[in-house]
C-alpha positions as CSV (number, residue, x, y, z in Angstrom):
1,M,-15.5,-6.2,13.4
2,P,-12.8,-7.9,11.4
3,R,-10.4,-5.5,9.7
4,E,-8.0,-5.8,6.8
5,L,-5.1,-3.7,5.8
6,L,-3.9,-3.8,2.2
7,L,-0.4,-2.5,1.8
8,L,0.5,-1.6,-1.8
9,R,4.0,-0.6,-2.9
10,H,3.7,1.9,-5.8
11,A,4.2,0.4,-9.3
12,K,7.5,0.5,-11.2
13,S,8.8,4.0,-11.5
14,D,10.8,5.6,-14.3
15,W,14.3,6.2,-13.2
16,D,15.1,7.7,-16.6
17,S,12.5,10.4,-16.5
18,D,13.4,14.1,-16.4
19,A,11.7,14.5,-13.0
20,A,13.2,17.3,-11.0
21,S,13.2,15.2,-7.8
22,D,12.6,11.7,-6.4
23,F,9.2,12.9,-5.2
24,E,8.2,13.8,-8.8
25,R,9.4,10.6,-10.4
26,P,6.5,9.1,-12.5
27,L,5.6,5.5,-13.3
28,A,7.5,3.6,-16.0
29,K,5.6,1.9,-18.8
30,R,5.6,-1.4,-16.8
31,G,4.2,0.4,-13.8
32,K,1.4,2.0,-15.9
33,N,0.5,-1.6,-17.0
34,D,0.8,-3.2,-13.6
35,A,-1.2,-0.7,-11.5
36,P,-4.5,-1.3,-13.3
37,K,-4.0,-5.1,-13.1
38,V,-3.6,-4.8,-9.3
39,G,-6.9,-2.8,-9.2
40,S,-8.7,-5.4,-11.3
41,W,-7.4,-8.2,-9.1
42,L,-8.4,-6.5,-5.9
43,Y,-11.9,-5.9,-7.3
44,R,-12.2,-9.5,-8.4
45,E,-11.1,-10.8,-5.0
46,G,-13.7,-8.6,-3.3
47,L,-11.0,-6.5,-1.6
48,V,-12.4,-3.0,-2.4
49,P,-11.4,-0.8,0.5
50,D,-13.6,1.5,2.5
51,H,-10.7,3.9,2.9
52,V,-7.6,4.6,0.7
53,V,-4.6,6.6,1.8
54,S,-1.6,7.2,-0.4
55,S,1.7,9.0,-0.5
56,P,1.4,12.1,-2.8
57,A,4.7,11.3,-4.5
58,E,4.0,11.1,-8.2
59,R,4.6,7.4,-8.7
60,A,2.4,6.5,-5.7
61,R,-0.3,9.0,-6.8
62,Q,-0.4,7.5,-10.3
63,T,-0.5,4.0,-8.8
64,A,-3.4,4.9,-6.4
65,N,-5.4,6.6,-9.2
66,K,-5.0,3.6,-11.6
67,V,-5.8,1.0,-8.9
68,C,-8.8,2.9,-7.6
69,K,-10.2,3.5,-11.1
70,R,-10.4,-0.3,-11.6
71,M,-12.1,-0.8,-8.3
72,D,-14.7,1.9,-8.9
73,F,-13.3,3.8,-5.9
74,K,-13.7,7.6,-6.5
75,K,-10.4,9.4,-6.9
76,K,-11.7,12.4,-4.9
77,Q,-12.1,10.0,-1.9
78,I,-8.4,9.1,-1.8
79,V,-6.6,10.7,1.1
80,W,-3.2,12.1,0.2
81,D,-0.9,11.9,3.2
82,A,2.6,13.4,2.8
83,E,3.8,11.6,5.9
84,I,3.8,8.3,3.9
85,Y,6.7,9.5,1.7
86,E,10.0,8.3,3.2
87,A,8.0,7.1,6.3
88,D,9.4,4.8,9.0
89,V,7.2,2.5,11.1
90,P,6.1,5.0,13.7
91,A,5.0,7.5,11.0
92,L,3.1,4.8,9.1
93,L,1.4,3.7,12.4
94,G,0.4,7.3,12.8
95,V,-1.1,7.4,9.3
96,L,-3.1,4.2,10.2
97,A,-4.2,5.7,13.5
98,R,-5.9,8.5,11.6
99,C,-8.0,6.0,9.5
100,P,-11.8,6.2,10.2
101,G,-12.9,3.8,12.9
102,E,-15.6,2.5,10.7
103,A,-13.3,1.5,7.9
104,A,-13.1,-2.3,7.8
105,T,-10.6,-2.4,4.9
106,V,-7.9,0.1,4.3
107,L,-5.6,0.4,1.3
108,L,-2.3,2.2,2.0
109,V,-0.2,3.0,-1.1
110,G,3.4,3.8,-0.3
111,H,7.1,3.1,-0.5
112,N,9.9,0.8,0.6
113,P,11.6,0.4,2.9
114,G,8.8,1.7,5.1
115,L,6.1,-0.7,3.9
116,E,8.3,-3.8,4.3
117,E,9.3,-2.6,7.8
118,L,5.6,-2.1,8.6
119,V,4.8,-5.6,7.6
120,L,7.6,-7.0,9.7
121,H,6.5,-4.9,12.7
122,L,2.8,-5.9,12.4
123,V,3.2,-9.6,11.8
124,G,6.4,-10.3,13.6
125,E,8.9,-12.9,12.5
126,E,6.4,-15.2,10.8
127,V,7.2,-13.5,7.4
128,E,9.1,-15.8,5.1
129,R,11.3,-13.8,2.7
130,P,11.1,-14.8,-1.0
131,A,14.2,-16.2,-2.7
132,D,15.0,-12.8,-4.2
133,G,14.9,-11.2,-0.8
134,K,12.3,-8.6,-1.8
135,L,9.2,-8.9,0.4
136,L,7.4,-6.1,-1.5
137,P,8.7,-5.4,-5.0
138,T,6.9,-2.8,-7.0
139,A,3.1,-3.2,-7.4
140,T,2.9,-5.9,-4.7
141,V,0.0,-6.2,-2.3
142,A,0.4,-7.4,1.3
143,R,-3.0,-8.4,2.8
144,L,-3.1,-8.4,6.6
145,E,-5.9,-9.3,9.1
146,M,-5.8,-6.5,11.7
147,P,-6.9,-5.8,15.3
148,D,-10.2,-3.9,15.6
149,D,-8.6,-0.5,16.4
150,W,-6.5,1.3,13.8
151,S,-4.9,3.4,16.6
152,R,-3.6,0.3,18.6
153,L,-1.3,-1.7,16.4
154,A,1.2,-3.3,18.6
155,A,4.1,-5.3,17.2
156,G,2.9,-8.8,16.2
157,S,-0.8,-7.8,16.4
158,A,-1.6,-8.7,12.8
159,H,-1.7,-11.8,10.7
160,L,-0.3,-12.0,7.2
161,V,-2.9,-13.5,4.8
162,S,-1.0,-13.1,1.6
163,I,1.5,-11.3,-0.5
164,T,0.5,-11.0,-4.1
165,R,2.9,-9.8,-6.9
166,P,1.5,-8.3,-10.1
167,R,2.6,-11.1,-12.4
């Protein structure tokens, strides 16, 4: 069964908020506008996931909720996985290994640098960096064709289909 992984970096966060910690930092106005656009785009492209897993950090939580609302994906079905926050590649591979075997398309909402490192791990050196050097700026979706087992994701085992920025 062909599988796809959609990696979504949370939308733009508000660095000027009164959040007590980085974990609690909310979305900025731009992020609140971009996240629903991403959800609408995924829906139009027929990329509605079977499984959504997100960091529970506030900015990722708000992003996942806004994106899922536009895709008619029920909020109560989102899996909140604390391991995604500040995750490195091995931790993110562990998160993916816990995805249901029957899920053909998975959306993972998280943070940099972990998500960029995961893309580089999964697709190898075929990734061309944009002129600004940012592979996954905020609210960007990386679409990858994946092997047929979420628990066996060796380096270079995926194919990068596209990277889509919110503009």
